[in-house]
C-alpha positions in Angstrom: 47.7 41.6 26.8 44.6 42.9 25.0 42.7 46.0 26.2 39.3 44.8 27.3 36.5 47.1 25.9 32.9 47.5 27.1 30.9 49.0 24.2 27.8 50.9 25.2 25.6 52.1 22.3 22.0 53.1 21.9 20.2 50.3 20.0 19.0 52.8 17.4 22.5 54.0 16.6 23.7 50.7 15.4 26.5 48.5 16.6 28.2 47.1 13.6 30.8 49.8 12.7 32.3 50.3 16.2 32.0 46.6 17.0 33.9 45.6 13.9 36.5 48.3 14.4 37.2 47.0 18.0 37.0 43.3 17.0 39.5 43.7 14.1 42.1 45.5 16.1 44.8 43.1 17.5 45.3 45.0 20.7 41.6 45.2 21.7 39.1 42.6 22.9 35.4 43.3 23.0 34.6 42.1 26.6 30.9 43.0 26.4 28.2 45.2 24.9 25.4 47.1 26.5 22.5 49.1 25.1 21.5 51.0 28.3 23.0 52.6 31.3 21.8 50.1 33.9 23.4 47.2 31.9 26.5 49.2 31.4 27.0 49.9 35.1 26.4 46.2 36.0 28.9 45.0 33.3 31.5 47.6 34.4 31.1 46.5 38.1 31.2 42.8 37.2 33.8 42.7 34.4 36.1 45.5 35.4 36.9 46.4 31.7 39.9 48.5 30.9 37.9 51.0 28.9 34.2 51.8 28.3 33.2 53.4 25.0 30.0 55.3 25.7 28.0 56.2 22.6 24.5 56.7 24.0 22.1 59.5 23.7 21.4 60.7 27.2 21.5 64.1 28.9 24.8 65.4 30.2 23.8 65.1 33.9 23.0 61.4 33.4 26.4 60.9 31.6 28.1 62.5 34.5 26.4 60.3 37.1 27.0 57.2 34.9 30.7 57.9 34.5 31.1 58.7 38.2 29.4 55.4 39.1 31.5 53.4 36.7 34.7 54.9 38.2 33.4 54.2 41.7 32.9 50.5 40.9 35.9 50.1 38.6 38.5 52.7 39.7 41.0 51.8 36.9 38.4 52.1 34.1 38.8 54.7 31.4 35.7 56.1 29.7 35.5 57.6 26.3 32.3 59.3 25.3 31.2 59.8 21.7 29.0 62.8 21.3 27.3 65.0 18.8 27.9 68.0 21.1 30.9 70.1 20.0 30.2 72.7 22.7 33.3 73.4 24.8 31.4 73.6 28.1 29.8 70.2 27.4 33.2 68.6 26.8 34.7 70.3 29.9 31.9 69.1 32.1 32.4 65.6 30.7 36.1 65.7 31.6 35.3 67.0 35.1 33.0 64.0 35.7 36.0 61.6 35.0 35.7 61.0 31.3 39.2 60.2 29.8 38.3 60.8 26.2 35.8 62.9 24.3 35.1 62.2 20.6 32.8 63.8 18.2 30.5 61.4 16.5 31.6 62.6 13.1 35.2 61.6 13.9 34.6 58.5 16.0 35.7 55.9 13.5 38.8 57.8 12.6 39.8 58.7 16.1 38.6 55.8 18.3 41.7 53.6 18.1 44.2 56.5 18.7 42.0 57.8 21.5 41.9 54.4 23.2 45.7 54.1 23.1 46.1 57.7 24.3 43.8 57.3 27.4 45.3 54.0 28.3 48.6 55.8 28.9 46.8 58.0 31.5 46.3 61.0 29.3 43.1 62.7 28.3 42.0 62.7 24.7 39.9 65.5 23.1 38.6 65.1 19.6 40.7 67.3 17.3 37.6 68.8 15.7 36.0 69.9 19.0 36.8 73.6 18.5 36.2 73.7 14.8 33.9 76.6 14.0 30.7 75.5 12.4 29.0 77.4 9.6 
């Protein structure tokens, strides 16, 4: 049975790369796409996807509220956020809100599929480059 994915991406970021990656993987099925939080919450409530990929540029408090609302309406859902923030505290707060996976944008294409499979087994996934020291 395919893993049903809800893809949430800012319209300005572009859909094609992540969409194509998900659509081409035999174990994944793109259940829906959303470009804003309100639509994402409604689709999560209505479709009960297995996983939500959240690549949207909003402040951390809004991400926390969004993830908590998604989990409240779809308790089995796993959420992976894709972020430009490599700050440890940012990642920790995301996990405390209920996020199952945290990817850095620069590694998202390379790590997304392994991260999905990892979180679907009930384990958390943290991008391997999160603690890399930046020059």
